[in-house]
N, C-alpha and C positions, 0 to 999 in steps of 0.2 A: 624502286623502293615508290612507294603509294607516300604524299604529305600526310599524316592525319590531323589535323588542325585539335580535336580534345586530345591529343598524346605526340605531342610533337617533340622529337630528340632534341636535346643540349648538343650545349658547343662541342662537349668530349665526345660524345656521338658520331658527331656531327664529323670532328676530324676524323677519328678511324675509319667512318664506311668516306670519307675522302678520298682517302690514305692505300683502303683494302680495295676497292669497288667504284672507281671515278665512276664508271657509266649512272650508278644507280643511286650517286651521288647527287649526278649533273638532274636524273630524274624526280630527285625530292625536290630538291630546288625550285626545277621549273613546277613541281605541284602550289608549291608552297604561295612561287608567284602570283600561279594562276588563279591560288582559293582567296588571293588577297586582294586581287584584279576585280575579282566577281564579287566581294564582300563589300568595295568599297564605290561601287562604282555609280553615278549621285543619279545618273538617270533610271536605273531599275528602282530605287526609293520617293524620285520621283514619282514616276509610273503608278507605282504599287501607294503612295501614298492618294495621288487622285483617286483610283477606284474606292477608296476606302470614302474620301471624302463622298464620292455621286450614292455609295452605299448609305450613309449618312443622311445624305439630305433627302434619301428615300424613307427613313424612316428606323432605318434597322440599325440597332446602338451594339450588338453584341456581334463585331465584324472575328472569325476565324480563320487565323492565320498561318497556323499551321496544318500540318494531313494529319497529325494523329486527334486534333479536338473536334473532327468534325465527328469523332465515332464516342462522343464525350454522355 
């Protein structure tokens, strides 16, 4: 079972999953920890902010950060 950060499982659902299908439970926990590592990586945030700062210095004020914003 894959971890979905928009719709995480409740504690009760995790307990049921752990009892019924332990492999899926471990896969879910691995996905959750991988998502949290990726989300809180300070080097990535630093790098993104440096890129934004370079763009601001060149006069670009509207910085599009999400892919769906490119088609506005």
